[in-house]
Backbone as numpy.savetxt, mean C-alpha at the origin, in Angstrom:
# Nx Ny Nz CAx CAy CAz Cx Cy Cz
-2.63 21.61 16.03 -2.53 20.48 15.03 -3.01 20.78 13.69
-3.94 21.69 13.55 -4.45 22.00 12.28 -3.86 23.27 11.77
-2.70 23.63 12.18 -2.14 24.80 11.57 -0.95 24.36 10.60
-0.14 25.18 10.13 0.81 24.89 9.21 1.98 23.91 9.53
2.63 23.32 8.61 3.87 22.54 9.06 4.78 23.30 9.79
5.02 24.56 9.39 5.99 25.29 9.96 5.74 25.60 11.49
4.36 25.82 11.71 3.97 26.04 13.23 4.11 24.81 13.88
3.76 23.53 13.26 3.81 22.31 13.97 5.42 21.98 14.35
6.35 22.42 13.62 7.73 22.28 13.91 8.09 23.21 15.06
7.67 24.41 15.06 7.92 25.32 16.06 7.35 24.81 17.47
6.11 24.43 17.33 5.38 23.74 18.55 6.20 22.59 19.12
6.64 21.71 18.22 7.39 20.49 18.72 8.74 20.92 19.39
9.44 21.81 18.71 10.77 22.12 19.13 10.75 23.01 20.48
9.74 23.75 20.57 9.90 24.94 21.69 8.93 24.64 22.70
7.78 24.17 22.55 6.59 24.05 23.41 6.24 22.64 23.98
6.20 21.68 23.16 5.70 20.32 23.45 6.27 19.68 24.68
7.60 19.83 24.69 8.34 19.06 25.85 7.92 19.61 27.18
7.60 20.94 27.25 7.26 21.54 28.54 5.80 21.14 28.89
4.87 21.17 27.87 3.52 20.56 28.12 3.53 19.17 28.53
4.11 18.40 27.79 4.23 17.00 28.15 4.78 16.75 29.61
5.76 17.47 30.08 6.30 17.35 31.56 5.16 17.84 32.47
4.49 18.93 32.07 3.56 19.29 33.03 2.50 18.39 33.17
2.01 17.78 32.13 0.92 16.71 32.20 1.53 15.37 32.70
2.70 15.33 33.12 3.31 14.05 33.68 3.16 12.95 32.55
3.49 13.33 31.23 3.42 12.30 30.23 4.49 11.31 30.45
4.01 10.03 30.28 5.07 8.90 30.34 5.77 8.49 29.15
5.05 8.77 27.96 5.71 8.48 26.68 4.79 9.22 25.61
5.54 9.68 24.55 4.88 10.30 23.45 4.81 9.28 22.21
3.62 9.21 21.67 3.60 8.31 20.35 3.41 9.25 19.27
4.46 9.26 18.33 4.54 10.19 17.15 4.34 9.39 15.88
3.14 9.10 15.43 2.91 8.19 14.24 3.30 8.95 12.94
3.59 10.31 13.03 3.77 10.95 11.76 5.19 10.76 11.27
6.15 10.08 12.03 7.46 9.81 11.43 8.44 11.06 11.54
7.92 12.25 11.77 8.85 13.31 11.98 8.42 13.96 13.34
9.46 13.92 14.30 9.17 14.38 15.61 10.46 15.00 16.18
10.45 16.28 16.36 11.62 17.07 16.66 11.68 17.61 18.10
10.73 17.14 18.93 10.78 17.63 20.34 11.84 17.11 21.05
12.31 17.68 22.28 13.35 17.13 23.03 12.81 16.14 24.12
11.46 15.99 24.09 10.95 15.03 25.14 11.30 13.53 24.82
11.56 12.86 25.89 11.80 11.44 25.74 11.22 10.91 27.07
10.69 9.58 26.80 10.79 8.75 25.69 9.65 8.92 24.69
10.02 8.61 23.52 8.95 8.62 22.46 9.08 7.52 21.43
8.01 7.28 21.03 7.85 6.06 19.89 7.25 6.67 18.65
7.90 6.28 17.56 7.45 6.73 16.32 7.07 5.54 15.34
6.48 5.76 14.31 5.88 4.88 13.43 6.23 5.09 11.90
6.91 4.20 11.31 7.28 4.39 9.88 6.16 4.08 8.99
5.71 4.89 8.11 4.65 4.77 7.14 5.01 4.98 5.81
6.02 5.57 5.44 6.36 6.10 4.07 7.67 5.69 3.63
7.80 4.84 2.51 9.00 4.34 2.18 9.69 5.40 1.02
8.91 6.10 0.40 9.47 7.00 -0.73 10.74 7.76 -0.25
10.83 8.46 0.93 11.94 9.23 1.24 13.26 8.29 1.39
13.02 6.90 1.55 14.21 6.11 1.68 14.61 5.31 0.37
13.68 5.21 -0.47 13.85 4.43 -1.81 14.10 5.37 -2.85
15.36 5.78 -3.00 15.79 6.73 -4.02 15.45 6.14 -5.40
15.52 4.85 -5.75 15.24 4.38 -7.01 13.78 4.55 -7.36
12.94 4.94 -6.59 11.53 5.33 -6.88 11.42 6.84 -6.81
11.96 7.53 -5.85 11.71 8.91 -5.69 12.49 9.73 -6.81
13.50 9.13 -7.45 14.26 9.86 -8.49 13.44 10.15 -9.68
12.20 9.55 -9.80 11.44 9.66 -10.98 10.52 10.91 -10.85
10.44 11.48 -9.73 9.57 12.64 -9.60 10.22 13.98 -10.01
9.53 14.98 -10.11 10.15 16.37 -10.55 10.85 17.05 -9.43
11.69 18.00 -9.68 12.52 18.52 -8.69 12.08 18.96 -7.49
10.82 19.51 -7.53 10.16 19.95 -6.30 9.85 18.86 -5.34
9.32 17.74 -5.86 8.92 16.65 -5.15 10.25 15.91 -4.58
11.27 15.86 -5.34 12.55 15.25 -4.94 13.07 16.07 -3.58
13.06 17.40 -3.70 13.49 18.24 -2.57 12.69 17.86 -1.25
11.32 17.81 -1.50 10.45 17.44 -0.54 10.87 16.20 0.22
11.06 15.16 -0.65 11.32 13.84 -0.07 12.78 13.79 0.48
13.70 14.58 -0.01 15.00 14.67 0.50 14.91 15.26 1.99
14.08 16.28 2.20 14.02 16.89 3.53 13.31 15.93 4.37
12.27 15.13 3.97 11.66 14.06 4.75 12.68 13.00 5.12
13.48 12.66 4.18 14.65 11.67 4.54 15.46 12.23 5.79
15.70 13.46 5.80 16.57 14.03 6.84 15.78 13.92 8.18
14.58 14.68 8.03 13.81 14.74 9.32 13.42 13.33 9.89
12.96 12.42 8.97 12.58 11.08 9.58 13.79 10.34 9.99
14.94 10.37 9.42 16.12 9.89 9.81 16.52 10.27 11.25
16.42 11.45 11.46 16.76 12.07 12.84 15.71 11.52 13.74
14.56 11.52 13.35 13.54 11.04 14.33 13.66 9.61 14.74
13.82 8.82 13.66 14.03 7.32 13.83 15.28 7.07 14.85
16.38 7.83 14.61 17.51 7.59 15.26 17.54 7.91 16.67
16.76 8.99 17.00 16.55 9.46 18.45 15.50 8.76 19.14
14.60 8.15 18.38 13.32 7.48 18.96 13.82 6.35 20.09
12.99 6.32 21.08 13.16 5.24 22.11 12.78 4.00 21.71
11.63 4.02 20.85 11.01 2.81 20.24 10.56 3.17 18.85
10.59 2.02 18.00 10.15 2.13 16.53 9.14 1.02 16.19
8.08 1.50 15.62 7.05 0.56 15.02 7.22 0.49 13.49
7.43 -0.66 13.04 7.18 -0.87 11.58 6.09 -1.66 11.16
5.64 -1.41 9.97 4.39 -2.12 9.52 4.71 -3.45 8.99
5.98 -3.72 8.36 6.26 -4.88 7.72 7.78 -5.06 8.03
8.30 -6.21 7.87 9.61 -6.69 8.02 10.58 -6.11 6.91
9.93 -6.08 5.74 10.56 -5.33 4.65 10.98 -3.89 5.00
10.09 -3.13 5.45 10.34 -1.75 5.83 11.39 -1.66 6.98
11.16 -2.58 7.95 11.95 -2.66 9.01 13.50 -2.86 8.61
13.67 -3.90 7.72 15.06 -4.33 7.36 15.70 -3.15 6.37
14.80 -2.72 5.44 15.31 -1.64 4.53 15.80 -0.46 5.20
14.82 0.11 5.92 15.27 1.38 6.67 16.35 1.13 7.72
16.36 0.18 8.38 17.28 -0.19 9.48 18.69 -0.17 8.77
18.79 -0.86 7.73 20.09 -0.87 7.02 20.45 0.44 6.40
19.38 1.21 5.91 19.83 2.50 5.34 20.32 3.59 6.09
19.80 3.55 7.41 20.27 4.51 8.37 20.69 4.01 9.63
21.08 2.70 9.65 21.67 2.06 10.83 20.90 2.19 12.14
19.77 1.44 12.10 18.83 1.44 13.21 19.10 0.14 14.01
19.99 -0.59 13.73 20.12 -2.06 14.39 20.05 -1.97 15.85
20.40 -0.89 16.59 20.50 -0.92 17.97 19.15 -0.47 18.60
18.20 -0.12 17.70 17.00 0.41 18.17 15.88 -0.64 18.81
15.19 -0.27 19.68 14.04 -1.08 20.18 12.86 -1.16 19.16
12.96 -2.05 18.23 12.05 -2.08 16.99 11.01 -3.21 17.18
9.81 -3.00 16.60 8.77 -4.09 16.62 8.00 -3.88 15.24
7.42 -4.99 14.97 6.51 -4.91 13.70 5.02 -5.17 14.17
4.25 -4.10 13.85 2.84 -4.03 14.16 2.11 -3.61 12.88
1.52 -4.66 12.14 0.77 -4.20 10.92 -0.44 -3.51 11.22
-1.08 -2.70 10.25 -2.22 -2.16 10.36 -3.33 -3.12 10.31
-4.52 -2.82 10.60 -5.72 -3.63 10.38 -6.48 -3.26 9.19
-7.44 -4.11 8.87 -8.28 -3.93 7.70 -9.74 -3.71 8.22
-10.43 -2.83 7.71 -11.80 -2.60 7.93 -12.74 -3.93 7.54
-13.37 -4.29 8.55 -14.14 -5.58 8.35 -15.25 -5.52 7.24
-15.50 -4.36 6.78 -16.47 -4.17 5.74 -16.00 -4.77 4.32
-14.76 -4.90 4.20 -14.06 -5.49 3.06 -14.07 -6.93 3.07
-14.33 -7.55 4.27 -14.26 -8.99 4.30 -15.38 -9.72 3.67
-15.04 -10.70 2.82 -15.93 -11.48 2.09 -15.29 -12.79 1.74
-15.77 -13.89 2.25 -15.27 -15.15 1.78 -15.22 -15.41 0.39
-14.19 -16.05 -0.24 -14.01 -16.14 -1.70 -15.33 -16.76 -2.29
-15.63 -16.23 -3.33 -16.92 -16.70 -4.06 -16.56 -17.98 -5.00
-17.50 -18.58 -5.58 -17.23 -19.65 -6.56 -16.71 -19.03 -7.97
-15.58 -19.60 -8.29 -14.83 -19.10 -9.41 -15.42 -19.63 -10.79
-15.83 -18.82 -11.70 -16.45 -19.22 -12.88 -15.41 -19.58 -13.87
-15.73 -20.65 -14.74 -14.74 -21.00 -15.68 -14.54 -20.00 -16.75
-13.31 -19.99 -17.31 -12.91 -19.02 -18.38 -13.98 -18.91 -19.41
-14.63 -20.06 -19.84 -15.39 -20.11 -20.99 -16.61 -19.36 -20.75
-17.01 -19.02 -19.40 -18.26 -18.40 -19.13 -18.16 -16.98 -19.31
-16.97 -16.34 -19.55 -16.79 -14.90 -19.74 -17.00 -14.67 -21.15
-17.64 -13.55 -21.56 -17.77 -13.07 -22.86 -17.72 -11.59 -23.04
-17.80 -11.07 -24.13 -17.75 -9.66 -24.35 -18.82 -8.92 -23.56
-19.92 -9.58 -23.48 -21.17 -8.98 -22.86 -20.97 -9.21 -21.32
-20.32 -10.31 -20.96 -20.10 -10.66 -19.60 -18.55 -10.81 -19.32
-17.82 -9.71 -19.35 -16.41 -9.86 -19.25 -15.91 -10.18 -17.80
-14.61 -10.68 -17.75 -13.88 -10.95 -16.63 -13.51 -9.66 -15.94
-14.04 -9.33 -14.72 -13.88 -8.09 -14.08 -12.69 -7.94 -13.37
-11.54 -7.20 -13.81 -10.35 -7.12 -13.09 -10.25 -5.70 -12.44
-9.93 -5.61 -11.20 -9.84 -4.30 -10.49 -8.53 -3.86 -10.00
-8.26 -2.58 -10.06 -7.13 -1.95 -9.55 -7.40 -0.70 -8.82
-7.26 -0.82 -7.52 -7.64 0.30 -6.60 -6.28 0.95 -6.11
-6.07 2.23 -6.48 -4.98 3.07 -6.02 -5.04 4.44 -6.51
-4.46 5.40 -5.83 -4.38 6.66 -6.54 -3.25 6.68 -7.56
-3.37 7.49 -8.58 -2.50 7.39 -9.74 -1.22 8.19 -9.48
-0.11 7.54 -9.39 1.20 8.31 -9.29 2.25 7.42 -9.94
3.41 8.02 -9.94 4.64 7.24 -10.81 4.98 5.88 -10.39
4.81 5.57 -9.18 5.28 4.33 -8.81 4.18 3.22 -8.71
2.82 3.58 -9.26 1.83 2.66 -9.17 1.64 1.98 -10.51
2.26 2.52 -11.63 2.31 1.78 -12.94 0.97 1.54 -13.58
0.04 2.49 -13.40 -1.24 2.09 -13.98 -1.28 2.00 -15.49
-0.39 2.74 -16.14 -0.21 2.81 -17.56 0.13 1.35 -18.11
1.04 0.75 -17.36 1.42 -0.66 -17.66 0.33 -1.73 -17.63
-0.43 -1.62 -16.63 -1.58 -2.53 -16.43 -2.73 -2.17 -17.54
-2.96 -0.95 -17.80 -3.79 -0.52 -18.83 -3.37 -0.96 -20.14
-1.99 -0.91 -20.42 -1.57 -1.41 -21.80 -1.68 -2.96 -21.88
-1.39 -3.71 -20.81 -1.52 -5.09 -20.75 -2.94 -5.51 -20.99
-3.89 -4.84 -20.45 -5.31 -5.25 -20.65 -5.66 -4.82 -22.13
-5.32 -3.74 -22.59 -5.69 -3.58 -23.99 -5.05 -4.47 -24.91
-3.89 -4.81 -24.69 -3.37 -5.94 -25.64 -4.03 -7.34 -25.47
-4.48 -7.63 -24.34 -5.21 -8.82 -24.21 -6.58 -8.76 -24.69
-7.13 -7.56 -24.71 -8.47 -7.43 -25.41 -8.32 -7.59 -26.97
-7.17 -7.06 -27.48 -6.97 -7.22 -28.92 -6.78 -8.72 -29.22
-6.27 -9.42 -28.43 -6.05 -10.94 -28.63 -7.33 -11.76 -28.35
-8.39 -11.05 -27.90 -9.70 -11.75 -27.78 -10.05 -12.13 -26.46
-9.27 -11.71 -25.42 -9.56 -12.10 -24.14 -10.72 -11.09 -23.54
-11.86 -11.72 -23.01 -13.01 -10.77 -22.56 -12.65 -10.23 -21.21
-11.89 -9.47 -20.97 -11.34 -8.98 -19.74 -11.57 -7.37 -19.66
-12.18 -6.95 -18.67 -12.41 -5.51 -18.41 -11.67 -4.95 -17.08
-10.99 -4.00 -17.21 -10.21 -3.54 -16.11 -10.93 -2.17 -15.63
-11.22 -2.12 -14.25 -11.70 -0.85 -13.62 -10.63 -0.36 -12.74
-10.29 0.97 -12.91 -9.30 1.70 -12.17 -10.10 2.64 -11.19
-9.71 2.51 -9.95 -10.41 3.23 -8.95 -9.38 3.99 -8.07
-9.47 5.32 -8.26 -8.39 6.11 -7.21 -8.31 7.66 -7.90
-7.94 8.43 -7.03 -7.71 9.88 -7.36 -6.35 9.92 -8.19
-6.24 11.14 -8.80 -4.99 11.33 -9.59 -4.05 12.23 -8.82
-2.77 11.76 -8.44 -1.76 12.64 -7.83 -0.89 13.33 -8.97
-0.50 12.36 -9.81 0.39 12.79 -10.93 0.40 11.66 -11.95
1.19 11.96 -13.04 1.39 11.01 -14.09 0.31 10.32 -14.91
-0.94 10.91 -14.74 -2.12 10.46 -15.46 -1.90 10.50 -16.87
-1.05 11.44 -17.38 -0.75 11.68 -18.75 -0.29 10.32 -19.46
0.41 9.55 -18.67 0.93 8.24 -18.99 -0.18 7.17 -19.34
-1.30 7.35 -18.55 -2.43 6.46 -18.79 -3.19 6.95 -19.96
-3.26 8.23 -20.20 -3.95 8.91 -21.36 -3.25 8.62 -22.68
-1.89 8.44 -22.63 -1.05 8.01 -23.75 -1.54 6.61 -24.17
-1.71 5.68 -23.23 -2.33 4.36 -23.55 -3.54 4.39 -24.11
-4.57 5.30 -23.65 -5.91 5.46 -24.14 -5.78 5.78 -25.77
-4.80 6.79 -26.06 -4.83 7.27 -27.35 -4.17 6.15 -28.29
-3.17 5.43 -27.72 -2.42 4.37 -28.49 -3.40 3.33 -28.82
-4.30 2.91 -27.91 -5.21 1.70 -28.10 -6.55 2.24 -28.10
-7.26 2.40 -29.30 -8.54 2.80 -29.40 -9.63 1.92 -28.75
-9.21 0.71 -28.61 -10.09 -0.37 -27.92 -10.22 -0.14 -26.25
-9.32 0.77 -25.88 -9.30 1.10 -24.42 -10.71 1.48 -23.90
-11.53 2.12 -24.72 -12.84 2.55 -24.34 -13.73 1.41 -23.98
-13.46 0.26 -24.56 -14.27 -0.90 -24.35 -13.83 -1.86 -23.21
-12.48 -1.76 -22.83 -11.97 -2.71 -21.79 -11.46 -2.04 -20.71
-11.45 -0.76 -20.55 -10.91 0.01 -19.44 -11.87 1.03 -18.96
-12.08 0.95 -17.66 -13.17 1.92 -16.99 -12.48 2.73 -15.85
-12.20 4.09 -15.93 -11.53 4.75 -15.05 -12.57 5.49 -14.16
-12.68 5.09 -12.90 -13.71 5.70 -12.06 -13.30 6.86 -11.25
-12.04 6.98 -10.96 -11.59 8.19 -10.13 -11.74 8.00 -8.63
-11.82 8.92 -7.98 -11.92 9.01 -6.50 -13.41 8.59 -6.03
-13.58 7.83 -5.09 -14.90 7.44 -4.56 -14.77 7.59 -2.93
-15.93 7.53 -2.35 -15.89 7.49 -0.88 -15.48 6.09 -0.33
-14.69 6.12 0.66 -14.00 4.85 1.10 -15.11 3.81 1.48
-16.40 4.25 1.97 -17.34 3.30 2.34 -17.94 2.67 0.95
-17.71 3.25 -0.05 -18.26 2.73 -1.28 -17.26 1.66 -1.94
-16.19 1.73 -1.54 -15.04 0.90 -2.12 -15.24 -0.62 -2.01
-15.89 -1.06 -0.91 -16.09 -2.48 -0.67 -16.88 -3.04 -1.68
-17.91 -2.31 -2.32 -18.73 -2.76 -3.40 -17.95 -3.19 -4.62
-16.93 -2.33 -4.94 -16.19 -2.71 -6.12 -15.47 -3.86 -5.94
-14.82 -4.09 -4.60 -14.12 -5.35 -4.45 -14.98 -6.45 -4.68
-16.22 -6.48 -4.00 -17.12 -7.65 -3.94 -17.69 -7.94 -5.32
-17.75 -7.05 -6.29 -18.32 -7.44 -7.69 -17.21 -7.69 -8.69
-16.05 -7.77 -8.20 -14.90 -8.00 -9.17 -14.61 -9.48 -9.21
-13.96 -9.96 -10.29 -13.55 -11.38 -10.28 -12.00 -11.59 -9.96
-11.18 -10.55 -10.04 -9.79 -10.69 -9.76 -9.29 -9.20 -9.41
-8.06 -9.19 -8.92 -7.46 -7.97 -8.46 -6.12 -7.91 -9.03
-5.63 -6.70 -9.40 -4.23 -6.42 -9.85 -3.62 -5.45 -9.04
-2.36 -5.61 -8.65 -1.79 -4.47 -7.75 -0.30 -4.32 -8.29
-0.03 -3.15 -8.85 1.23 -2.97 -9.65 2.03 -1.94 -9.04
2.02 -1.71 -7.64 2.89 -0.75 -7.07 4.42 -1.26 -6.90
5.25 -0.37 -7.04 6.74 -0.82 -6.88 7.24 -0.23 -5.47
6.45 0.55 -4.77 7.07 1.13 -3.49 5.96 1.24 -2.44
6.05 0.49 -1.46 5.04 0.34 -0.45 5.81 0.20 0.99
5.21 0.73 1.96 5.52 0.28 3.44 4.69 -0.84 3.84
3.39 -0.67 3.88 2.49 -1.88 4.07 1.32 -1.57 3.14
1.22 -2.46 2.17 0.12 -2.38 1.05 -1.28 -2.61 1.58
-1.88 -1.55 2.20 -3.16 -1.82 2.75 -4.26 -2.16 1.78
-4.14 -1.59 0.48 -5.12 -1.93 -0.59 -4.89 -3.31 -0.92
-3.68 -3.90 -1.01 -3.47 -5.27 -1.40 -4.27 -6.17 -0.32
-4.06 -5.74 0.99 -4.63 -6.56 2.01 -6.20 -6.54 1.97
-6.77 -5.29 1.62 -8.23 -5.17 1.35 -8.73 -6.19 0.35
-7.91 -6.24 -0.73 -8.33 -7.24 -1.79 -8.24 -8.64 -1.39
-7.23 -8.98 -0.52 -7.11 -10.30 -0.12 -8.31 -10.55 0.96
-8.59 -9.58 1.64 -9.77 -9.84 2.75 -11.09 -9.94 2.02
-11.20 -9.31 0.68 -12.37 -9.40 -0.09 -12.46 -10.67 -0.72
-11.55 -11.70 -0.63 -11.58 -12.99 -1.26 -11.23 -13.10 -2.66
-10.44 -12.15 -3.22 -10.21 -12.04 -4.60 -8.89 -12.74 -4.91
-8.82 -13.38 -6.06 -7.53 -13.94 -6.62 -6.77 -12.75 -7.11
-5.40 -12.69 -6.83 -4.62 -11.59 -7.08 -3.45 -11.75 -7.84
-3.16 -10.88 -8.77 -1.87 -10.75 -9.58 -1.12 -9.46 -8.92
0.03 -9.65 -8.46 0.69 -8.53 -7.68 2.14 -8.35 -8.17
2.43 -7.11 -7.96 3.92 -6.66 -8.15 4.77 -7.55 -7.30
6.00 -7.84 -7.76 7.04 -8.59 -6.98 7.97 -7.72 -6.19
7.64 -6.34 -6.12 8.40 -5.43 -5.41 8.20 -5.25 -4.03
8.94 -4.76 -3.25 8.82 -4.21 -1.87 8.29 -5.31 -1.06
7.25 -5.00 -0.18 6.88 -5.92 0.80 5.77 -6.82 0.33
5.34 -6.68 -0.96 4.20 -7.51 -1.57 4.38 -8.94 -1.42
5.62 -9.57 -1.67 5.65 -11.02 -1.52 5.66 -11.42 -0.02
6.09 -10.58 0.95 5.93 -10.75 2.31 4.48 -10.87 2.75
3.71 -9.94 2.25 2.24 -9.96 2.74 1.49 -11.06 1.96
1.58 -11.13 0.73 0.79 -12.05 -0.07 1.18 -13.56 -0.04
2.60 -13.69 0.06 3.33 -14.97 0.12 2.91 -15.75 -1.02
2.44 -17.00 -0.74 2.21 -18.08 -1.81 0.64 -17.81 -2.32
-0.04 -16.86 -2.07 -1.43 -16.65 -2.38 -1.56 -15.67 -3.51
-0.57 -15.54 -4.54 -0.76 -14.69 -5.49 0.20 -14.97 -6.81
-0.03 -14.48 -7.93 0.72 -14.52 -9.04 1.60 -13.19 -9.10
2.98 -13.33 -9.31 3.71 -12.16 -9.30 4.20 -11.64 -10.65
4.47 -10.43 -10.81 5.08 -9.85 -12.01 5.98 -8.53 -11.76
6.75 -8.38 -12.62 7.52 -7.01 -12.53 6.61 -5.93 -12.95
6.40 -4.98 -12.15 5.44 -3.99 -12.50 5.88 -3.02 -13.71
7.09 -3.07 -14.06 7.57 -2.22 -15.09 7.62 -3.06 -16.47
7.11 -4.31 -16.41 7.21 -5.21 -17.63 5.76 -5.56 -18.05
5.25 -4.89 -19.15 3.91 -5.16 -19.46 3.64 -6.59 -19.94
4.66 -7.22 -20.54 4.47 -8.59 -20.82 4.17 -9.46 -19.54
4.99 -9.31 -18.61 4.85 -10.07 -17.41 3.44 -9.81 -16.85
2.97 -8.61 -16.92 1.53 -8.18 -16.20 0.58 -9.07 -17.07
0.76 -8.92 -18.50 -0.18 -9.81 -19.32 -0.23 -11.26 -19.02
0.82 -11.88 -18.82 0.91 -13.19 -18.64 0.29 -13.56 -17.22
0.57 -12.63 -16.30 -0.03 -12.95 -14.79 -1.56 -12.90 -14.90
-2.07 -11.88 -15.65 -3.49 -11.79 -15.72 -4.09 -13.14 -16.51
-3.36 -13.51 -17.53 -3.86 -14.61 -18.37 -3.92 -15.98 -17.52
-2.92 -16.07 -16.63 -2.85 -17.22 -15.76 -4.12 -17.20 -14.88
-4.45 -16.14 -14.38 -5.67 -16.01 -13.45 -7.09 -16.28 -14.35
-7.00 -15.73 -15.45 -8.07 -15.74 -16.25 -8.58 -17.24 -16.72
-7.53 -17.92 -17.22 -7.74 -19.22 -17.81 -7.92 -20.41 -16.66
-7.51 -20.10 -15.70 -7.48 -21.32 -14.47 -8.36 -20.96 -13.39
-9.63 -21.38 -13.39 -10.56 -21.09 -12.27 -10.19 -21.86 -11.04
-9.55 -22.98 -11.15 -9.05 -23.79 -9.89 -8.01 -22.93 -9.20
-7.03 -22.36 -10.07 -6.03 -21.49 -9.33 -6.50 -20.37 -8.81
-7.55 -19.68 -9.40 -8.12 -18.55 -8.79 -8.80 -19.01 -7.37
-9.40 -20.08 -7.47 -9.99 -20.52 -6.14 -8.94 -20.81 -5.12
-7.99 -21.48 -5.38 -6.86 -21.74 -4.44 -6.24 -20.44 -3.86
-5.94 -19.52 -4.79 -5.21 -18.33 -4.46 -6.05 -17.51 -3.60
-7.38 -17.35 -3.84 -8.36 -16.53 -3.20 -8.58 -16.97 -1.81
-8.60 -18.32 -1.62 -8.74 -19.02 -0.22 -7.46 -18.63 0.55
-6.33 -18.81 0.08 -5.15 -18.65 0.74 -5.05 -17.24 1.08
-5.31 -16.31 0.29 -5.12 -14.78 0.50 -6.22 -14.49 1.68
-7.38 -15.04 1.65 -8.47 -14.65 2.57 -8.02 -15.02 3.90
-7.61 -16.30 4.03 -7.06 -16.89 5.30 -5.98 -15.99 6.06
-5.13 -15.45 5.17 -3.94 -14.72 5.60 -4.27 -13.34 6.25
-5.59 -12.86 5.97 -5.88 -11.55 6.39 -6.69 -11.65 7.74
-7.00 -12.72 8.25 -7.86 -12.88 9.38 -7.34 -12.21 10.72
-5.96 -12.14 10.68 -5.35 -11.49 11.81 -5.03 -9.97 11.69
-5.33 -9.47 10.49 -5.15 -8.11 10.23 -6.28 -7.30 10.69
-6.44 -7.22 12.10 -7.62 -6.50 12.59 -7.06 -5.20 13.37
-7.85 -4.15 13.52 -7.54 -3.01 14.27 -7.42 -3.37 15.72
-8.17 -4.32 16.15 -8.17 -4.75 17.58 -6.75 -5.17 17.85
-6.13 -6.01 16.99 -4.71 -6.56 17.19 -3.92 -5.40 17.08
-4.01 -4.59 16.19 -3.05 -3.43 16.05 -3.04 -2.61 17.25
-4.27 -2.15 17.75 -4.44 -1.27 18.96 -3.84 -1.99 20.15
-4.13 -3.21 20.45 -3.66 -3.84 21.59 -2.16 -3.90 21.56
-1.55 -4.43 20.38 -0.07 -4.51 20.24 0.60 -3.25 20.42
-0.06 -2.08 19.91 0.57 -0.79 19.93 0.66 -0.34 21.42
-0.52 -0.45 22.08 -0.37 0.07 23.47 0.50 -0.78 24.39
0.54 -2.10 24.09 1.41 -2.99 24.84 2.87 -2.51 24.66
3.26 -2.09 23.43 4.57 -1.61 23.16 4.92 -0.41 23.77
3.85 0.53 23.73 4.04 1.90 24.35 4.09 1.80 25.95
3.37 0.84 26.47 3.51 0.66 27.85 4.93 0.05 28.23
5.42 -0.80 27.40 6.71 -1.28 27.69 7.87 -0.25 27.61
7.85 0.55 26.56 8.76 1.61 26.46 8.59 2.68 27.66
7.45 2.98 27.95 7.30 3.96 29.16 7.85 3.34 30.35
7.53 2.03 30.57 7.84 1.22 31.74 9.47 1.14 31.99
10.04 0.88 30.82 11.45 0.61 30.74 12.30 1.92 30.85
11.59 3.08 30.68 12.26 4.38 30.63 11.76 5.42 31.74
11.42 4.78 32.85 10.75 5.73 33.82 11.95 6.69 34.24
């Protein structure tokens, strides 16, 4: 399992089915989405939307587009041959099922859980007048930097608001995969970025909860997700949220957030302002969001997953 992808494919195609039969395996669970063994029954899990959402993948360079095209082929084959399919959201289930005609499959939705260390009941929301340049409104965005996360649009929105006099400070937490030059262009265009934007970079996961807990609000600007675990972490942390209106975000956040087009800087600005000026709205949204995450536990995920695996194995003896 720790060798190359090529060896993994060779192992799956020529060796795994023999070993599984020798061990009297009842079902194989392949959460990696690409499974090329002849063994059946097997259940797989969809976790990556990029291979299926061409409108997002087309923005990458040629090498990345080729990689995603290969994943589209291998995952499509895997999903079509699977005895059972697990999806994380209804959005992913409906989109992929339509894309590659999986309507006949034994499919189920089982969302991931959220680490309880992020959980925090919503705190009392301060009035907008209590925030100053010395005590700014702390806005958090957690995500690695890549083309479909639109960090540069959020950064530009905050820079513009800062120029208009809003005491808002944005903290960006996450490693860089690509496209950071777009963020750097915003920093060069707006000299005030040094005062209102703080890029932290990658941190240990166990340290992340502290950033959620000391923030006043959260912004999530991704346009391509299967299940937005970071969004659910922010909900669990009791934060009022301004979110992208793309993908599964409205399904997950529902009526507990303010939505914007992640490609539209003005819409992002307006969403942030709505959160900033209205403490009562922040309180209402934070409470709703927090309540919606109480069932997102790893215990529920594990139990539902094993129940489904047992059902598939039992139905295909």
